[in-house]
N, C-alpha and C positions, 0 to 999 in steps of 0.2 A: 722650359718651353712655355708653360701656361703664362708666364710673366710677358714673355715676348708676343705671345699671342694675343693678350690683353692690350699690350701697347699698340699693335698694328690695328686691332680693331677699334680702338679708341681714335686712332689717328685717322682711320677711314671715314669717321663721323664727322671730321673737321670740315667746316664750310669756309671757303675764302674766297670772299666776294670779289676782292680785288684782282685775284688771278682767274675768276670765272669758275670756281670749283664747288661742284655739289657732289653729295654722296649718293649711292644707289639707295640707301636707306630713305632718304628724303624724297624719292620718287615713288616709293612704295611699290617698286617693281618686284619685291620678293627677293629670296636668296638663291643663288645658284646652287646645283647640286653636283657633287663629284662623281661621275658615272663611270670612269674607267682610268687605270694605271696599266701602263705597258712599259716593259723593259726591254733593252737591247742586251742580247747575249750574241757576241761576235768574237772571233779570233782576234789577237792582239796583233797590231801592225808590226812591231818588233818587240824586242825584250824592254820592259818597262813602258811601252807605248801602247795604249789601247786603241781600238777602232773609235773613230770620232764622226759623229753627225750632229745635228741639232742646233747649228748656228743660225737656221732659218727654218721656216715651214710654209708650206702652200698646199691648197687644195684646188685641183683643176675641175671646172665643170664639166659635168657628165661622167666623172669618175665615181665609183662607189664611195660612200662616206668613211671607209676605213683605208682608203688609198691617199697617200701624200707624197710630196716631194721635198727634200730638205738638202741641207749642204753642211760640209764643215767649214772651217776658216783655212787659213794659209798653211796649216799642218803643225805638228808638234814643235814648240818652241819654248825657249826659256829666257829669263832676263839675265844678262851678264856685264859686267864693268871690266873694260880692257882699257889699260893705259889711261885710267881716269875718266873714260867717256862709256856711256851706257850702249849696250848693243843687244841683239838677239842671237841665241844660238838655234841652229836648225839641225837636229840630228838626223832628219830624213830630207836633205836639200832638194832632192828630186821629187818629193811629194807632189802629186798632182790634185789640185782643188777639184772637187768631183760633185755632180748633182745625184743624189740618190733618190729612187723611187722605193717607198717603203709601204708596208702593210702592218696594221695593228689588228691582233686576234688572240684571244686566250691568254691575255697579259703580256703578250710578248710583241717586240718590234722586230719585223722580217725584212731584210733588204732584198727587193725583187729585182732591181736593176741599178747598174752604175753608169754615169755618163760623164767621163772625165773631160775637163774643159782643155781646149785645143786651138791652135790657130790653123789657118789654111796656109801652109808653109812649114818653116823650121824654126823653132824657137831656139835663140842663140845660146841658151844655158843647157838644154837637154839635147839638143842636136836632133830632134824629131819634133812632131806636131805639137806634143803635150806640154803644157805650161807649168810653172811651179808656182809656190807661194812666197817666193822670194821678193825683197824690196825692189823698187823701180830705178830710183835716182840716188847715186851716191852724194853725200853732202846733205842730202834733204830728208830722206827715210832712214829708219834705223839700220845700222851697220849689222850685216849678217856674218856670224860666224859658225865654224863647224863645231861639233859637240865638244871637242877638246879646247875650244877657245883659242887656238894658236893660228888658225888660218882663217883669213877674211874670205867670204863666199862671193861669187860673182852676182851682180845686180841682174835682175831679169825684167826687161822692159814691158813684158807682158804678164809679169806676176801678180796675182790678186790674193787680197785677204778678204775673202767672201764672207759677207755677214748677213744678207738677206735676199730673198728670191721671191719673184712674182712672175705671173703668166699673163701673155696678152692673147686673149681668144681671137682677136682679129687676124693675126697672121701666124699664131701657132708657134710664138717664140717665147722664151725666157728672158727676163730682165733681173741682173744681180746688181746690188749695191756693195761696195768694197771700201776698205779703209785707207789704202794708200794715197790714192788720187787726192782728195776722196774722189772716187768716181762711180759710175752707173755703167753697167756692161750689158749689151744686147748680145743675146746668145741663141744660135739655133737649137732646135730639138736634139741634134746629135752632139751638142757640146761645143760647136765651133763659135768663136768670138767673132761678132760682126763689126761691131763698133763700141766706142767707148766715150761716155760723156764726162768731160774733166773741166776744172776751173780755168778761166782765162789765164794764159800765160804758162799753164802746166806743159803744153805740147812742145815748147821751145826747149825744154830741158832733157827731153828723152825722144828718140826716134823709134816709131811704132808703125812702120809702113804695111805691116800685115793686119793691123787693126786701127782703122781711122779714128784718132782722137778729135771729137767734137767738142770744142771749148764753149759750152753751153751754161755752164755753172758760173757764177758771179766770181770775180778774182778773189773776194774775201774768203772763200772757201779753201784757198791755199793756207790759210791761218789756222788750220786745225791742229789739235793736240795729237801727237803721235799715238796711234793705236786707239784713237777716239774719233773715228772718221765716220763715214756713210753707213750707219748702222741699220737703217729701217727703211724698207721700201715696199710699196704696194701700187698695184694698177686697178683703177676702178672696173667694176665687172663689165662695163661696157666698152672697155678698152679706150676710153678717150682721154682720161688723165693718168698721170704717175705722180706719185708722192714719194719724197725722200726725206728723212730727217736724220740728223747728226746725233750721235751718241751723247755728246757733251758740248758745253759751250766752246765757240770759237775762242782762240787766244788773240782777241782783238781788243785792243791793241797787242796784248802780250799775255804772259803767263799770271798776271794779276786778275785776269778774269776767269781762272779755273773755278772759282766758286760763285760764278755767275749762276743764276737760276734760268736764265733765258737761253733756250735751245732753238735752233732753226728748222721749219718744216718748209720745203720748197715744193712747188706744184708745177708740173710740165704738161703742155699739150702734147701728147704722144705722136700725133701724126707730123708734127713739125720739130719736135724736141725742143721747142722753145719753152722757157720758164715764163709762166703767166703771173704767179703770185708766190708770196713767202709770207710766213706767219710766225709770231712768236709763240713759243709753247713754254709754260712755266712748270718746272719741276717742284715736287714738294719741298718745302722749307724744312731743311734738317734740324733746326734748333729743336722742336719739340720730341725728336728721337734721342735715343740714348747713345752717346759715343759715335755718331755718325756725322761724317764731313759732307759737306754740301756737294764737293766734287765727286763724291762716290755715289751720287744719285744719277742714274743714267736712263736713257731710252734704249731698248732692245730690239724691238721689232713694232710692226704695225700691219694693219688689214685696212684696206680702203672700202668701206661699205658704199659709198658713192662719193661725189665730188665734195660734199660738205662734211661728211662724218667719216672719222677714222676710228679703229681700234688701236690703242697705243699700250704697250708693255713698258712700264716704268719700275726700276728696282734699284736696290742698294747693293752694295758690294759683299754682303754677309750671306752666310748659309747656316742651316739648321738652326740651332736654339738661338743664334745671334740675329738671325734676318728679322727684319722689321717691315721692309717696305718692298713689297712683290704684289703689284696691282696691274690689273687690266683695266683701262679707262675707255669709256667711249667719250671721243674728243670732237666738239662741234666748231666748225670753221666759219659758220655762216655769218657771224657778226664779228669775225676776227678782221683786225686791219691789214690790209695787203702793204707790207712794208719792203717789197722787192725793189732794190737800187737804193734804198734808204738806210741810214744808220749804220753804214758799212766802214765808215772812217770818222775820225774825229779832228779832221784837218781844220774845220771852221770853228773848231771849240766846242761843238757840241759833242755829246757822249755817243759812243757806238751802242749798239743794241745790247751788248754783253756787259757793258758798264754800267747800265742803268739799273735802278732798284725797281720793285713792282710799282711803287708809288710814282717813280719818275717816267714809267711807261704812261701811266695814267695822265700825268701832267703833260706828256707830249702827244696826247690823243691817241695812243697806241692801245687798242683793245686786243689782248692776246686770246687764244683759242680758250674755250671753257671745256671743262672735263667732269666727268663723274665716274665713280668706281662702280664697275659691273662685276668683277671677280678680284676679292682680295685673296690672293693666292698664299700669303704668309698665314692667313687665318686658317688655312687647310693644311698647315705645317709641310709645305713642300721643302724637301730637304736639301736642295741645292742651290747654289749661288746664282747661276746664269741661266735665268729663264730667257731664252734667246730666239725661240721660234714661236710665232703666234698665228693662227688662222681661224676662220669662221666657216662652220659648215652647216648648211640648211637654215641659216639665219638665227638659230638658237643654240648651237653647239660651240663653244669656245675650246680650242685645241691649243696646248702649249708643249713645248719640249725644251730641255736644257741642252747646253753644250758642255761636255765633260772635259774639254781642253786636251784631249787625248790621254786623259789620266795621267799627266805629267806630275810626279810627286805623290800620286796616290799609292796608298798600302792596301787598298781593298782588292779582294779577287774579283768583285762584279766590275762590269764595264761602267757603270756610272751614268748612263743616259736613260731618262725616263720621259715618256710622254703621257700627258693627262689630259681627260676630257671633261668638260663642264656642260651641264644641261642648264640653260636660263630658262626662268618661267615665263618669258616673254620671247618675241621674235624682233630681231633687230632688222630694220629695212632702211 
């Protein structure tokens, strides 16, 4: 552990001028204090399947500081290869993606309320109003199988793989980002799906009459890597803008860009749902780390402080002693180049955003977002891989939570979900 802590701490000191990265130490802001650890103790959903929350986290204005909302993702699943093709098993195929209201106190996470997601009508898979976490489009999304791997499950046009959650104070509704579309979903406080923002061309492949599909995302977002979709979402406190970030680089033009360091952040005017800007976000360079692939460095969540400043959770795919990169960054967009509608294809012979190196970004006049470390979570020895939920309370308390993946394959008697709080020695405005 000490060796990996040192690696993470030294890496946090790195200054990358090309990518606009500076460390918290260089700002002399001081060191955050770990102020709380809270664990979930909840009954299992089924044999070998634990209760799951933590794929997102948000705090609503006016709520007590210890009250949050969170989600799990599409439900318990596992990787499988059937007749030479990869797919997913769903041991609980009618699992309903749900928003959870939680409270932290006395070292525990308590679930106060559950808001299952539903349509205003009948979901064709469940036969009732509640949706599933099953894929949407046959031949495009991962093939779903039952737990025995001998039966292909039906596709659900309303199915969601929920990864982030935010709240709009202007109309008292939630917004979710999810990985299948990739899409952004508007949700009433009672869990009813209102509308879905999808990439251009998506709606022609699936019929969703109960949830209008608004093709507001650029078509290039159809080139996502499966299970690496719309991972992070946040709405500015004034309810004017919404930001979404992809977990990994787009496969643009193909799989050869999986090791790109360029991820996309898109900005919407929430009143019109029109995208108004897109920015390049540069992930850390994997080379200085030990046995870390570039494609295993991802974005997991974000919090919009205002329309120019985001908090972003960037992490590796390792846990425990092997974890090296788990950081919360303050990301500044004020000087970043708006690349909306540009660098989406290479038809003219120019490279796509994902094909470029950091030096090529500079040569093309593209300034990426700048970032500085505000919490090096790995230095605090966070034991889990998936730091997936992030929010800010009171301007100076960072709150994170992990996703336990429903404990699939776990041999621990504990649930494996923890929420941690960090007090900053300054206020983020």
